[in-house]
Every structure is written in C-alpha cells, then in structure tokens.
C-alpha positions in Angstrom: -10.5 -19.8 53.8 -12.2 -22.4 52.3 -14.4 -23.8 54.9 -14.5 -20.0 55.8 -16.7 -19.8 52.0 -18.5 -23.1 53.1 -20.6 -21.8 56.1 -20.9 -18.3 55.1 -22.7 -19.6 51.2 -25.2 -21.5 52.5 -25.8 -19.2 55.4 -26.7 -17.0 52.9 -27.9 -18.5 50.8 -30.9 -20.3 53.1 -31.0 -16.1 54.2 -31.9 -15.3 50.6 -34.5 -17.7 49.7 -36.2 -16.5 53.0 -36.5 -13.2 52.0 -37.6 -14.6 48.5 -40.1 -16.9 50.0 -41.7 -14.2 51.9 -42.3 -12.3 49.6 -44.1 -14.4 47.8 -46.1 -14.6 50.1 -46.6 -11.4 50.6 -47.5 -10.7 47.7 -50.1 -13.6 47.0 -51.6 -11.9 50.1 -52.0 -9.1 48.1 -53.5 -10.3 45.1 
C-alpha cells in the first residue's frame, strides 16, 4: 500500500501542476 501511494502521489501532483500551469498560461494570454 505504501509503495502504491508513493508511485501514485507524484503522478497526481504532476498532473495537478500541469493543469494549474496550463490555466495560468491561458489566463496570461487572454489578458
């Protein structure tokens, strides 16, 4: 369970960061 958590969490964080960065770039382009 611990190993599964360690492998899944970085992936989720990476996806979240990617989404936030994409939204920020989109917002910067629109303004």
